[in-house]
C-alpha positions in Angstrom: -7.7 18.0 24.4 -4.2 18.2 24.5 -1.9 19.8 21.4 1.5 18.9 21.0 3.6 20.1 17.8 6.1 18.3 15.9 8.3 18.9 13.1 8.2 16.2 10.6 10.0 16.0 7.6 7.4 15.2 4.8 9.8 15.5 1.8 10.5 11.8 2.6 8.5 8.8 2.5 8.6 7.9 6.2 7.4 11.7 7.1 4.4 11.5 4.8 3.6 7.9 6.3 3.8 9.4 9.8 1.2 11.9 9.0 -0.8 10.0 7.4 -0.8 7.6 10.6 -1.4 10.9 13.0 -4.6 11.7 10.7 -5.9 8.1 10.7 -5.8 7.7 14.5 -6.5 11.4 15.6 -8.1 12.8 12.7 -7.0 16.2 13.1 -3.4 17.2 11.9 -2.1 20.6 11.0 0.4 21.0 8.7 2.3 24.4 7.9 4.6 24.8 5.3 7.3 27.5 5.5 8.0 27.4 2.4 5.0 29.7 1.2 6.8 32.7 3.0 10.0 31.8 0.9 7.8 31.6 -2.3 6.0 34.9 -1.9 9.5 36.8 -1.9 10.7 35.3 -5.0 10.7 37.4 -8.3 8.0 36.2 -10.7 8.3 36.6 -14.5 5.7 36.3 -17.0 5.1 33.1 -19.3 6.0 35.2 -22.3 9.5 36.4 -20.5 10.3 32.8 -19.4 10.1 31.7 -23.2 11.5 34.5 -24.8 14.7 33.7 -22.0 14.4 30.0 -23.0 14.6 30.7 -26.6 17.4 33.0 -26.2 19.4 30.0 -24.0 18.5 27.3 -26.5 19.6 29.5 -29.9 22.8 30.3 -28.0 23.7 26.9 -27.3 22.7 25.3 -30.4 24.1 28.4 -32.2 20.6 28.7 -34.2 18.4 31.6 -34.5 14.9 29.7 -34.4 11.9 31.5 -32.6 9.4 29.7 -30.2 5.8 30.1 -31.3 4.0 31.6 -27.9 0.3 30.8 -28.0 -1.9 33.2 -26.3 
């Protein structure tokens, strides 16, 4: 079995169609996602911190002092 490496942009419909067609005919398609490395290097915030920041932005934008209810 010979191996061919192709770089296909799957963010567009044509790229996804090409991958589906390849899989349909060969049953072996390997997809590597380079974005996973970028995601691992990003700084993450907790759910509570995100909503507290959103609360501050909304209050600043609308000139209010509302509190969002965060369920636990």
